[in-house]
Every structure is written in structure tokens, then in C-alpha cells.
C-alpha positions as CSV (number, residue, x, y, z in Angstrom):
1,M,110.4,86.3,146.8
2,T,109.8,88.7,143.9
3,M,107.0,91.3,143.7
4,A,105.9,91.2,140.1
5,V,103.0,92.6,138.1
6,R,102.9,91.2,134.7
7,P,100.5,92.9,132.3
8,T,101.0,92.0,128.7
9,T,100.9,94.2,125.6
10,R,101.3,93.5,121.9
11,H,105.0,94.2,122.5
12,G,105.4,91.6,125.2
13,R,105.7,91.7,129.0
14,Y,107.0,94.6,131.1
15,P,107.1,93.2,134.7
16,V,107.8,95.2,137.7
17,S,110.2,93.1,139.6
18,L,112.0,94.1,142.8
19,D,113.6,91.3,144.8
20,P,113.2,92.1,148.5
21,A,116.6,90.5,149.1
22,T,118.3,93.2,147.0
23,L,115.7,96.0,147.6
24,N,117.4,99.3,148.0
25,P,116.9,102.9,146.8
26,V,119.2,102.5,143.8
27,A,117.4,99.4,142.5
28,C,114.0,101.1,143.1
29,E,115.1,104.3,141.3
30,R,116.5,102.2,138.4
31,E,113.1,100.5,138.1
32,L,111.3,103.8,138.3
33,L,113.4,105.2,135.4
34,R,112.8,102.1,133.4
35,F,109.1,102.4,133.9
36,V,109.1,106.1,133.0
37,G,110.7,105.1,129.6
38,L,108.1,102.4,129.1
39,L,105.3,104.8,129.9
40,E,106.7,107.3,127.4
41,H,106.8,104.6,124.7
42,A,103.1,103.7,125.6
43,T,102.1,107.4,125.3
44,Q,103.7,107.6,121.8
45,E,102.0,104.3,120.9
46,T,98.6,105.6,122.1
47,A,99.0,108.7,120.0
48,R,99.9,106.6,116.9
49,R,96.9,104.4,117.4
50,G,94.7,107.4,118.0
51,R,95.8,108.8,114.6
52,A,95.1,105.4,113.0
53,A,91.7,105.2,114.6
54,A,90.8,108.7,113.3
55,E,92.0,107.8,109.8
56,A,89.9,104.7,109.8
57,E,86.9,106.6,111.0
58,V,87.2,109.1,108.2
59,A,87.7,106.4,105.6
60,H,84.6,104.6,106.8
61,R,82.5,107.7,106.9
62,V,83.5,108.8,103.4
63,A,83.0,105.3,101.9
64,Y,79.6,105.0,103.6
65,A,78.5,108.4,102.3
66,K,79.6,107.5,98.8
67,A,77.8,104.2,99.0
68,I,74.6,105.9,100.2
69,I,74.7,108.3,97.3
70,A,75.3,105.5,94.8
71,A,72.5,103.2,96.2
72,Q,68.9,103.1,95.0
73,G,65.8,102.4,97.0
74,T,64.2,103.5,100.2
75,V,66.3,105.1,102.9
76,A,66.5,101.9,104.9
77,E,67.5,99.9,101.7
78,R,70.2,102.5,100.8
79,E,71.6,102.4,104.4
80,A,71.6,98.6,104.3
81,L,73.4,98.5,100.9
82,A,75.9,101.1,102.2
83,T,76.6,99.1,105.3
84,V,77.3,96.0,103.2
85,A,79.4,97.9,100.7
86,T,81.6,99.4,103.4
87,E,82.0,96.3,105.5
88,Q,85.8,96.3,105.3
89,E,86.1,100.0,106.2
90,L,83.8,99.4,109.2
91,L,85.8,96.5,110.4
92,A,89.1,98.4,110.0
93,R,87.5,101.3,112.0
94,R,86.3,99.0,114.8
95,L,89.7,97.2,115.0
96,A,91.5,100.6,115.2
97,E,89.2,101.7,118.0
98,A,89.8,98.5,119.9
99,S,93.5,98.8,119.5
100,L,93.4,102.4,120.8
101,D,91.3,101.3,123.8
102,A,93.8,98.6,124.6
103,S,96.7,101.0,124.4
104,R,94.9,103.5,126.7
105,D,94.2,100.6,129.2
106,A,97.9,99.6,129.0
107,S,99.0,103.2,129.7
108,R,96.6,103.4,132.7
109,N,97.9,100.1,134.0
110,M,101.5,101.4,133.7
111,R,100.7,104.6,135.5
112,E,99.2,102.6,138.3
113,Q,102.3,100.5,138.6
114,L,104.5,103.6,138.5
115,G,102.5,104.9,141.4
116,A,103.0,101.7,143.3
117,L,106.8,102.0,142.6
118,R,106.8,105.5,143.9
119,T,105.2,104.3,147.1
120,V,107.8,101.6,147.5
121,S,110.5,104.2,146.8
122,A,109.1,106.6,149.4
123,N,108.9,103.8,152.0
124,L,112.5,102.7,151.3
125,R,113.7,106.3,151.6
126,E,112.0,106.5,155.0
127,L,113.6,103.3,156.1
128,V,117.1,104.3,155.0
129,T,116.9,107.7,156.6
130,S,115.5,106.6,159.9
């Protein structure tokens, strides 16, 4: 029987799998170290996506401001025209924000799984030393 948690990311699966038949402190430590590496990668990916989201927000705000300045009509008409004119920038911004949110969620999930692995490791250590 295998204990496995299988969240998915854009990069694929990163299951936590410890076979109780071969469960020992060394295997658990190996899994902990693997997960620490995965979490480091997720942290770097979240930072990258954060920068992309910030760049997309700035691009949208600047394009929207330029479109407002160029538009004619009432304030409501100019805002509507600017929104239509910056549709692609707004979409890119929202997609970048969604990607950042997904990356943050994946990192939180990995931290939770790492915590569970630490608990398993502590329990194993207690069993081995008693």
C-alpha cells in the first residue's frame, strides 16, 4: 500500500510516495530532501510569475491610460473605448494573475505535504529509537 498525494502542476506530477513495506528513516529523509528541492523550484517559479504579473499589469495600465487620452466623448464613453482598445492587455494581465495564484496555491500545497512528511519522519524516528 502506498501513501500518495498527487497534486498536479503545469510541470506534471510530484507525488509523495512512501511504501510502508520499505518505510524507514533513510527513505523518508530522501523524500524530504526531494520535496525541499521541489519547493525551492516552486518558490522560484512563483517569483518569476510574480514578475510577469507585475509587467502585465503595468502594460495594461499604460495602454489603458493612453487609450483614455486618445478617446473622444464623455468619461463613460472614453472608459468604454479604452477598455475595448486594451482588451488584449487586460486578458494578458488576468491570465498572468491567475498563473501567479495557481503557483502560490501549488507552493502552499507542497508546504503542507512537506509538513506531513516531517510528521512521518518524526514518528519513524521515535519508532526506531524506542
